[in-house]
C-alpha positions in Angstrom: -53.6 0.3 -41.2 -54.2 3.4 -39.1 -52.6 4.6 -36.0 -54.9 4.2 -32.9 -55.3 7.9 -32.4 -56.6 8.6 -35.9 -60.0 7.2 -34.9 -60.3 9.6 -31.9 -62.7 12.5 -32.7 -60.9 14.7 -30.2 -57.6 14.1 -31.9 -59.1 15.1 -35.3 -60.7 18.2 -33.8 -57.4 19.1 -32.1 -55.5 18.9 -35.4 -58.2 21.1 -37.1 -57.8 23.5 -34.1 -54.1 23.7 -34.6 -54.5 24.5 -38.2 -57.0 27.2 -37.4 -54.7 28.8 -34.8 -51.7 28.8 -37.1 -53.8 30.3 -39.9 -55.1 33.0 -37.4 -51.6 34.1 -36.4 -49.9 33.8 -39.8 -51.0 37.3 -40.7 -50.0 39.0 -37.5 -47.6 41.8 -38.2 -45.6 42.7 -35.1 -42.2 43.7 -34.0 -39.5 41.1 -34.0 -39.4 41.0 -30.2 -42.8 39.3 -30.3 -41.9 36.4 -32.6 -41.4 34.1 -29.6 -45.0 34.5 -28.5 -46.2 33.6 -32.1 -44.0 30.6 -32.1 -45.2 29.6 -28.7 -48.9 29.7 -29.7 -48.2 27.6 -32.8 -46.3 25.1 -30.6 -48.9 24.9 -27.9 -51.8 24.5 -30.3 -50.0 21.7 -32.1 -49.1 20.1 -28.8 -52.8 19.4 -28.0 -53.1 16.7 -30.7 -49.5 15.6 -30.3 -50.1 14.7 -26.7 -53.3 12.9 -27.5 -51.4 10.8 -30.0 -48.5 10.2 -27.7 -50.8 9.1 -24.9 -52.7 6.8 -27.1 -49.3 5.1 -27.9 -48.5 4.4 -24.3 -49.0 1.1 -22.6 -51.5 1.9 -19.9 -54.7 3.7 -19.4 -53.1 5.7 -16.6 -50.4 7.0 -18.9 -52.9 7.8 -21.6 -55.0 9.9 -19.1 -51.9 11.7 -18.0 -51.2 12.8 -21.6 -54.8 13.9 -22.0 -54.3 16.1 -19.0 -51.2 17.5 -20.6 -53.1 18.1 -23.8 -55.7 20.0 -21.8 -52.9 22.1 -20.3 -51.6 22.9 -23.8 -55.1 24.0 -24.8 -55.3 26.3 -21.8 -51.9 27.7 -22.7 -53.0 28.3 -26.3 -56.2 30.1 -25.2 -54.2 32.3 -22.8 -51.9 33.4 -25.6 -54.7 34.0 -27.9 -56.4 36.1 -25.2 -53.3 38.2 -25.0 -53.2 38.6 -28.8 -56.9 39.6 -28.7 -56.3 42.2 -26.1 -53.3 43.6 -28.0 -55.6 43.7 -31.1 -53.2 41.4 -33.0 -56.2 39.1 -33.8 -59.8 40.0 -34.4 -62.7 39.4 -32.0 -64.3 37.2 -34.7 -61.1 35.1 -35.1 -60.8 34.7 -31.4 -64.4 33.8 -30.9 -64.2 31.0 -33.5 -61.2 29.3 -31.8 -62.7 29.9 -28.4 -65.7 27.9 -29.3 -63.6 25.1 -30.8 -61.3 25.2 -27.7 -64.3 24.7 -25.4 -65.5 21.8 -27.5 -62.1 20.1 -27.3 -62.0 20.6 -23.5 -65.4 18.9 -23.2 -64.3 16.1 -25.5 -61.1 15.6 -23.5 -63.1 15.5 -20.3 -65.5 12.9 -21.8 -62.6 10.7 -23.0 -60.9 10.9 -19.6 -64.1 10.0 -17.8 -64.8 7.1 -20.1 -61.2 5.7 -19.6 -61.5 6.1 -15.8 -65.0 4.5 -15.9 -66.8 7.6 -14.6 -70.3 8.2 -15.8 -71.3 11.8 -15.1 
């Protein structure tokens, strides 16, 4: 028996994304004062899939959609932190570009899932 969220492509993509982000920042060497930012990007990237899963476990479509919006917010937070890291040259352009592409795909998948739940056909 599987959990309901395991069959969601967007959840699987979000888990892969979190692994990518964590691997990307694992090798950053920076002063101790920046550890909080590194921990935050790890937390926000993991939060994307966690909110999808939590929302799927709720009892109404309205609650599920709310958690999908929270998931999208976590993705935006992750991308903002990675942009800061890119500008600080803590991560490479190539590394950033890969997660940016994947992040945009997840945003699109979240939008599609939200629209399908709400019955919108765009």
